[in-house]
N, C-alpha and C positions, 0 to 999 in steps of 0.2 A: 449638402449643397454646397455649404461653406466650403465644407473641408475639401470638396470637389476645384472648388476654384484657389483655394490656398495652395494645390499641388498644382492645379497650373501655372500660377503663378513662379513657384518655386522652380519648374521645372524651367520656364521661360527665362529667369533669372541667371540659370546655374546655366540654359544654354549660351545667355547672352555673355557670362563670362569665360568658360569655352574658348567661346568663338573672338572673344578680342584679346585671348589668351593665342591663342594660333594666329590669329592676324601682326599681335607684337611680335611672336616669334619668328612668325617669316618676315618681317621690316628686321628686327635685329641680323638674322640672315644676310640678308640683305645688304644693309649699312656694312655687315662686315667684311663681306663681298669686298662692298664698293672702298671703304675706308681702309683695310688693312690689305687692301693689293697694293705690294710694294714693287710690284713688275718685275724685271732681268737686273739684279746686281752682279758685277763684277769684283771678284776676289785675286787678289794681287799679291802673289806669294812672294819673300822672299828678295825682293826688288824687280818682280818683274820676270822669276827663273820661271815661275808656273802663273798664269792666268786663268780665271776658273769662271763663266757665265752660269748664274745660281737662277732660281726662282729664289726673290724673295719672302721670307717667311718665316722660314725653318730655321732652326738652330744651326753652328757655324761646324759643332761638330758632325752634323747629319750631312749638310750640305758639302763637307769636305769627302766624307765617306761614300755621298751617291759619286763621287767624280771619281773613286779609286784613294781615296789619300785618308790612311786610319790612323787617327788618332789613338793615343792608347789610351783605354775608360774600363773600368772595372765594375763601374755599376749602371750600366743602362743610361749614362747621362741622365742622373738623376742629381749629380752635384754632392757626395756624399763620397766618392773614392781622389780627387783632386789629382788624378792621372793625367787629366786630359787639356794643363795649359797649353796656351800660344803663349803669341806677343801679338796685341795686336796692336799695331802702332797708328793707325787710323782710323776711324768712323763707326771703332766702338760706343758703346749708351755706355750711363756710368756703372759701374760694378754694384753689384746686388748683392741683399743679404743672403742668400744662401755660397755663394762666394767668399764672402768678407771671411770667414775663419779659415778658407786655407791660402790667403795670401795675405805673405808679411810687408812690413812696408821695404823693402827694396823690390818684392818683386810687386807691388803698387805705381814704385817709383819708375821702372822699366817697363810697364801698360801691361802683366803678364794676366789674362785673364782664363776663366774657365772656359774652354770654347764650347760647350754644353749650354753654358748658360748667355753664353753671348748668341743674342738674336742677327739675321742679315737683313737689317732693313734698307741697307744702303750700302755702296760701295766699302768694302774692305783691304787695309794694307795689311798683313799678316807676318809674322815670321815662325817659321819651325824647322826641326830639326831635318839633317837634307837623309839625313837614314831614315827617314819614315816612309819616301818614294818610294822605297825599297821593300817596304810592305804591301804583299800583295794577299789578292784574295782567292782561295783554293775550294776546289768542289771534292768532296769526298765519300768515300762508301763506308757506314757502320758495318764492321766484320763481328764485331763481341762486345756484349752488351756485360758486364755480370756482375754481380754485386760484391761488395767489398765486406760492407758492416747494414747495419737496419737499414742506415739513411744516406751511402756512398756507393756509388759504381763507378766502377771503372770503363770506358770508353776504348775502346782498340778502334782507330778509323784508317782506311787504306785512299792515299791519296788522287786523284783520278786528271786533276787538271787546276795547277800543274804537277805531276808526278812525282817531283821532288820536293824539299825543304829543306832550309840550311838554318841552323837555331843554334845557341847556347845552352848549353844547361844550364834552367834558372828561368827561361820564359816562360810567355805563354800567347795564347792566340785569341779571339775571341768568336765564340760558337754564335751561331745565328738562330733563333728558332725559327718555326715554322707557325703560321696563324692556328690556331683552335680558338675551340669555344668561345670566340668573341674578343680573345686574344690577337694584336696583333705582333708581327717578326720584333724580335727582339736582340738585343747582341751582349751576350756577358762574358764575362773571362775566364780564362781557365788555364792555369799551369800545364806545361806540359812534362808527362813522369817519367817519358820514353828518352834514353839516351839521342845525341846525336846525329850517330852512326849510321842510324837508320832513318835514312833520309827518306823512306816511301811511304812512310807510319807515323802517327801523332797517338800517344795515347792520352788519356783526361784520367781525372778522379773527380767525381761531384757530388757535392753533397746537397741533399734534397734543402730548402728551405722553404719553410713556409707559406705559400700560398705567392711564392717566387715562381715566373712565369716561367725563366726558360727552364729552372730546375724538373717543375711540374708537366714542361714537355717531355724533355729528357726521360722522367722517371715513367709517365704514365702515356706519353705518345711515340716515344721512338724505338724504333725498332731493327732490330736488325737487317743488313741486306739495302736499309734506307740509305740514301744519299744526304748529305749536309755539307753546310756551308761554313765556314769560320774563314778570318782574316789571321796573318802572324805574319813571322813573329813580332812579340812587343817584349820593354822590359828590360832593365837595368839590373836585376837581381841577377849574380852570376857569382861562382868564386871565382876570387883573387888571384892574381900572380907573386901569391908569397909563400913562404912556407913555415908559415904561425900554424902551432897548431888550430883545430876547428871542434867549436862548439854548434851541433844542429842543435834546436828547438822546432818544435809545431806542435798541432794540432790537429785531427780529423785530417782533412783536404789537403792542411798543411804540409803534411806528408808529398805531395807531388811533382811538389819543385827540386827536393831534396834528395827524394828517391830517383829522380834521375841523373843529381849531379853527384850521387855515388855513384850510380852505374857507369857513368861517364868515367868517375873517377880508375875504377878497377877497370873499364877496358884502356884508359892510357896508361898505366901502372903508376898514376900521382899515387903517391906513399904518406901524402901528409896526416899526423897523425887526426883522427876527429872521432869526439864524442855526439853520440843522436842522443837525445833527452826527446820523448815519445809520451804528451800529456793526454788523457782522458779521462772520464770517471768511473767508466764497469767497463768487465770483461767485449763486455759485446760492442765495447767502441772502439777495440783494438782488433787490426790487420795486418798483414804482410809480417807480422811476430815471425813466424817461420824463415822465411826471406833475406831478412836482416838479422838474424840467428844465424845461420847456412854464413851469409856473408863475414858477421865477425871469427867465424872459425877459417874460411879460407883466406882470410884477411890481416896480418900483425896489426894493422893502422889505425883498427877500427872496432869501435867499442857502441852498444846499443843498450840502455838503460830507456822501461817502460815506467810509465807512472800514475796510478790510478788516484782519484782523488775522493767518490765518492763507491767504491769498493766494498761489499759486506767484510765486515771480518771474518765470516766464518769460511769465506770461498777455500778456495785451493790456489788461489791466485799465489806466485812466489815473485813476484816483481818489489816495485818499488810504492809508496804507498803514500799518499799527500799530495798537497797542489804543486804543480809542477815546477813554479819558482821556490817551496820549498827544497826540493830534491837537487835541484839545482846549484843550491847554494850551498847543501851539503856535501854534496860530489865537487863542487868549486869555488873553494875558499879564497882563490890566488886565482884570477882572472886576466892580471895586467900583461901577460903574455900571450893573449887566444885572439885571436878572431870567431865573432858570432853569426849566426847566419839563422834568421825566425820566419816561421812564418805560420801564419793564421791568423784569428780573431786578432783585432784591434789594442779589444785588451787584455789579452794574453800576453802579446808584442811587448805593448807598455810598462807593464807587470815585468817583464822577463829584464826587460831595460833596466829598470830599476834596481834589478838583483846584480845585475854585470856590472853594473857601472858601482854598484857599490862593491863590490871585490875584485874593483882597480882597473876594469878594462873600459876603455876612453871609447866615447861614442864615434867619434870616426872609424870603428874599426867595429862597430854594430852595423850589420847592412840585414834588412826585414824584406818582406814583401807582407804586406795587409790585405787577408780576404777581407773584402766588404759586401 
């Protein structure tokens, strides 16, 4: 009898707590809608060149994208790539801790912000480069999806609307995933590996990132024949107009923009001498070796060097061994007259820049695209 009474009391208490929690949750939702309703806000771009009326509450990056103004972003709005910088002249909130590591003193003085971290809570006045007005949203169809390694696939996409794209070798697009398994649509940046001469298609190299929303969609859900959406072109990474000898360094999917640049160089008859160092762990991480070896045989200005840092000593691999930084240092003891183009992880790029600077290459002649 006593046990039954205790169980009833416990049941009443649990029910009361659950009911109270539900009521509080509903009150919070109602309060959030009431308190955080910022209404319609105006974004004034470049002193009246464009004026947008947007629903307040979203990020500046997403609010602009919804109105077909696509600010570069490589991290999907997480504040880790620092590509989405704009000048917020008026109406911006204080700089947050996510932004601080990516903004120098001069940028802060000039009111530069990461647009993904700026919330549209009132009217804003901003400035953006005019060339971003020419960035477009594209629809395409996936013609081919093929594995290059165990964790990298190549996508070949036919453009449907618009049917052509103009870009410079080295530029990138932002591919938009579809909703799946409870994940919202996201955009991620991928460099184009196709040459600009093929205006009706683009090719991308996508590396699978553990738990990555977009890469999981690409690997597990995206099928050949399926329509895709992307925006572009973006980027400042491209070959300079000089005759300096070139050092290319990449790892993994960092191959993409360099492969596009090399194909463009061959097509245009650009004979600048170039050495391409590709770093990987083992042979299973290598790809396009046959294509790059063939290019080396076809043109006198190109040399390809692969380097494996974790390849078993007893394997049949004939290329260089060791960290890519050590291999570059052996091949290039004096880099003072070169230009360098680096693509890959931030850690790899930073390590390579140190080696190149030690060998005499000034930082203003080092160009890189950090994949984040």
